[in-house]
C-alpha positions, 0 to 999 in steps of 0.5 A: 711374932713379937710380944707386946711386952718384950723389949725391942731394939730400935736401930736408927739408920742415918742415910740419904736416898739419892736420885742423881736426876729427877725433878731437878737435873744431875748437875743441880742435884750435884751441887746439893751432893757436894753440900751434903758431903762437905757437911757430912764430913764436917760432922764426923769429925766434929761429933764422935758420937754421931757414928754412921752414915749410909750413902745410899748403897751407891759408889756413882755418888762418890765419883760425882762428888770427887769429880768436883772435890778431887782433893777430899778423897783422903778425908772421905776414904778415912771415914769409909775405912773407919766404918763411919760412911757405908758405901756400896755394894752398888754402882747405881740403883738400877730399875730391875725390870727395865735393865737386863739381868747382866746390867744388874750384875754389872752394877754390883760388879763395878760397885764392888770394885769402887767401894773396895778402892775406898775401903769396905763394901757394905754387904747389904742388899739394899733396894730402897726404891725400885719399882718391884723387885726381880725374882732372881735377885737372891740368887744374884745377891748370893752371887756376890756374898750377900745373904739378905735384902732391905727394900722398899716396894712390891710387897704389901703389908696386909693383915697378918703379914710380916715385914721380915721374911726368906725371899727364895729365887727360883732356883731355891737360893734365899736371903733374909728380907726385910721390908722398910715399914712405914717407908725409908723415912719413917724416922726422918727427923727425930725431935731432940726435945725429949718431950717430942722425941719419946712419943715420936719414937713410941708411935713409930714402935706402935705402928711397926710391932704388929708387922715385926717377926723379930724384936729389931725395928729399923728407924731409916733416918733420912730421905731424898736428898736430905743432909744427915741429922746434925742433932741426932746424937743428942736426939738419941741420948734425950730418949734412950733412958726413958724408952727402957727396957727398949733400946735406941741406938745409932746403928747401920744396915749390917748390924740390923741384918745381923740382928734379924738373922739371929731370930729368923728360924721360923720366918716365912718364905716368899718365893719369886718376883716382889711386884705386888701391885695392890694400890699401884705402889710398883708404878707400872705406868713407867713400863711404857712412859717415854719409850724411846728411852727403853729402846735406846737402852735395849739397843746399847745392852744388846750392842754391849752384852751381844756384840762388843764384849764377845767379839772384844773376848775373841780377839783378846783371845786371838792376842788383842789387847782387851779394851777393858777400860773403855768397856768399863767407861761404856758400861759406866756411862749406860748405867748413869741412865738406869736409875728408876728416875731416868730409865722409867722416864718419870723425871723432867724434860730436861733430864730425859734430853741429857740422857739421850747423848749417853746412849749415843756416846755408848753406842759409838764406843760399843760400835767402835770396839766391835769394829776393831775386834771384827777387823783383828779377827777377820784378818786371821780368817783364811778367806782363800780357803774358800774357792770360787769359779769366777769368769774372766774379769769378774771381781771377787770379795769376801763377807764373814758373817757374824752370829752373836747367839750361841747356837748354829743359826739360819737367818737373814742378814743385810750386808754392804759391799764395796768394790773400789773404782780407783785409789785412795786420794786426798783430792778429787778421787778419779773414778776408773768406770772400767772397774765398774760392777753392775751385778753381784753373786753370793757364793757359800764355802761349797761354792754353791749360789746363795739367793740374794737381793740387791737392795741398793747399788750407787757409786759413793765415797768411801773414807780410807783412815789411817793412824800415820797419814791424813784421811783420804777417800776412795770411790767405790761401786756399793751395793746393799745386799740381802740374803739368808745365811745358813748354818753359821756356827753359834757365837761364830762365824761363816765366810762368803765369797761375793762375785761382782760381774757385768750382768744388767742390774735388775732393780725391784720396784715396789708395786702397789697390790689392789686389796692385800698381799699373800706371802709364805715361806716354809713354815708360814702362809700370811695374808697382808691386809690394807689395815695393817693386820695379818692372817697367818696360817702355821703349816706345821701345826695347821693354827690359823690366827687372825687380825694380828697387828691391830692398832689400838689407841686408848686415852691416858690422863695419868702421869709419868708414873701411872696410866689412868684412862678417862672416865669416859674413854674412846677406844679407837682401832685400825680395824676400819683403816683403808691403806695401800699394800705393796711388795718392796722386796722378793727373793729369800726375803720378802718385805711387804709394806702397808701405808694407812692413817689412824684417825684418833682424839687430839688430846684429852678434855682439860678435866680428864673425863673423856678425849676430845672430839677433835681428831688428828690423823696419825700416819703408819707405815708397817713393814712385814718381813718373812725370810726363808729359813726363819720361824718368825714374822717380823714388824717394823711399825713407824708411827708420826704421832700427832695426838696427846693423852693417850696409849698406843698398843698393838694387839694380836688376838689369840682366841687360845684358851689360856689363863696365864701368860709366860714372859721372859724376865732376868734370868727367869721366865715368869708365869703371870695370871691374866687377871689381878687378884680381886683384893687389888685397888682400882688404881693397880696396873696389871700390865707386865714387864718383860725382856724380848718375849712374852707368850701364851699357849694352850698346849697345843698351839701358842703364840710368842710375841717378840720385841726389841725394846718395848717392855710392857705387855698385857694379855686381855682376859677376854675371849679373844685373849689378845696380847697387847704390846704397848708402843706409846704412852703420851702424857704431860706432867710428871706426877700428881695434878693441880698444885701437887708436888711433882705436877711439873708439865712434861710435854716431851712425855707426850712423844709427839713425832716419828717413832719406829717399833720393831717386834715379831711373832713366833707362832708354835706347837706346844709350850714356850719351853718345848718350842724353844722360844727364847731362841727366836727371840734372842735371834730377832733382838741380836741380828747376824751381822756382815763385814767385808774382807779381802782374800788373804790366808790365816790360821782360822777356818772359813767358819768357826764357833767361839762359844757354844752351849749344849742343851738349849736350855742353857742360855748365854748371858756374858762372854768377857774378860774378867775384871781382875784377871787374864781369865775369860768370863762365861756366864749362862743360866738354865732356863728350865725347871729342871737340872740338866747336864750340859756342855760349855765349849769355848775355843782354845779353853785350857782350864776352866773353874766354877765362879760366883758372879763376883768372878771369884774362882771356885772348884775347877773343872776338868776339860776335856778338849775345848769343853767342860761338862757341868750339871746346872740345876733349875733356873741357875745361873752359872759363871765359869772362869776359863784360862785360854790357851793360844790361837783361839 
């Protein structure tokens, strides 16, 4: 506690907060950025008393500037090396909840390297405007040698609270944290006239001092997109003498942090996520604004983290060149979409139109890198070692099924198999129908038949590419086939034979059912109803769940930041819908389809008081998939949204006696109460963020709801304890109302048109951790893939694992090559609240070291075969550096 009579030091920190895109586009804001840095460089050269300026802790702004002013790098670098311009540690300031934990690490990893290429890296955990802060951020900061955090949201200054405290991650890591009281523009422009400047500073001191635990106060001199205050030196000099014994100094964030650390002995400890929404300050509505952005981001993150990087790393271990430059390019491109104004969907329409091509480019690069890595890998697999007995004239090829998760897995997979019907040609290709096949059989490595369903069979033309010849086309018989691949090694593959024959094709036409469909596997019995809901019985524990997958539309008269229901809302559900039920696919994978229409109010009334009496019809198609050997029920729901001003959710009533929910966070699983604290205001939201799953359980029965790119959930506290997953939140303006700033109309945020959503249910006995719910979720998010290859010998067996982790509580996060060395990086975390002794197995491992998140080596670990054993504390993130041998 600071006594009012005690002298204080007021640290004036000059800065700008740089939103790359928001109410203007990136290119429009970049012109202002170029002006800002041009003028800043001139100011620093002209005024030695203007000592410091902070470029918002982002290094992407350096790249943005130098793309226009490449000749200014030397001048910019000079002031950075002198410590007058402070840069880093981030590449960009990503929204922490809407991006993966690995994405947050990559922003720091890239940001450190970009900053270091100019000069010193600012080691301050600066989080100025993120919409809340994740629980593991202290541990992540510590992994980069950062022992502090200066932040803006997620922690309210209630009476008696102080703005400085120790912030603790679930693993026990602590950093000293300071909330920017009165926001990051509390000293936006200090008057140079002492008659105005002196009372200005005193008012700031008086407002901040009751919340100060140290004698150092942080005055943030700047705000969004503002240039440096050119007369700041004069303003500080004008009032300094009159303030004595207090000190007013032009300072830096590192200097301020070092100062409060000297008085940190008795600071309180705050544990876990900082997402307090007492007055709506974390802007929780952004979790579901423009949901298509969240879906695209999840696809790209999953592609890079689960497919491109791990399999490129395996190919590199086998002798291929590691595509570091392309992967860095893809990550940087993806991270351009991660700041809150971008991924949160709270900008003008043009900004979000420009985001989608970035996502598409990331997907193009990621898929091509994955394809090249798999081509290198499959060329080394001894497919001839998988023998099969085929009849005379049968045609034989191979499928290599790839498993991107780090445990052995049985799951459904869809594959494309081509049988050539002629030679490649640049002209009109000739089809040799004597080579045609009409049926296929899949066989495993024991030559046992694998039940499969032909989903499509047609003749088409396949493009044949060559680095030295012009493209050609080749006629093929193409089959699209679905089957269940059993016991595929973790982060590995298994080989299957495909035998093409002449048996008559047996197409499976969809057939309508009069009322409902009943499907089952060894785990569940499911009844599918004409309104799209399902009844589920878990055979293992005898639990029944009813009315699952019920759609609910409620009004929303808020904006891109906030969900606001009308005063007199009209809630519409699909309970009374009467659709058609059909079975599209049978066999090892069963797919039921339900088509119905949801009739809902067309929009809100102009005054926002209620929804309109006019209604529109929104067609809905839901496909429900149940596979043999799989402990989850999958849904693909397509909605053609014709309504405005509403929120569409899918509901899963549980009737369980629960008071909290659990959800996957970034390197953590978060427990949250079902109701907000009584002191929170009416504008606060109690929807929550999640990564790939949320869960409720009464200890005996539980239900996990899995998702791909649907980050908002809520558990209603009513008697049904209903899990609500948000599919759409449709609003028409950026923020505010009337003539308020930010009230720009954003008609594309109404999300009219067709949207497809993927989610799944994983009922279980016991709690989420006993049921290892994350394994079902990660299997759902990262499906197995199959690629075709020919018969050839090789030095890899027909089935192999690259990376395996044991026990299951060790969850894989990254497999990549190190940024600065020819070493493999393996990152995983302990999802449990107990210390575990585990094993990390990497095929071809020779030596291994513990490392920090910045990929700096520490203690060497003894290697036994291809494995190391290590102890991993509760909720600890572990990173290993691995030296690989040949023949991985």
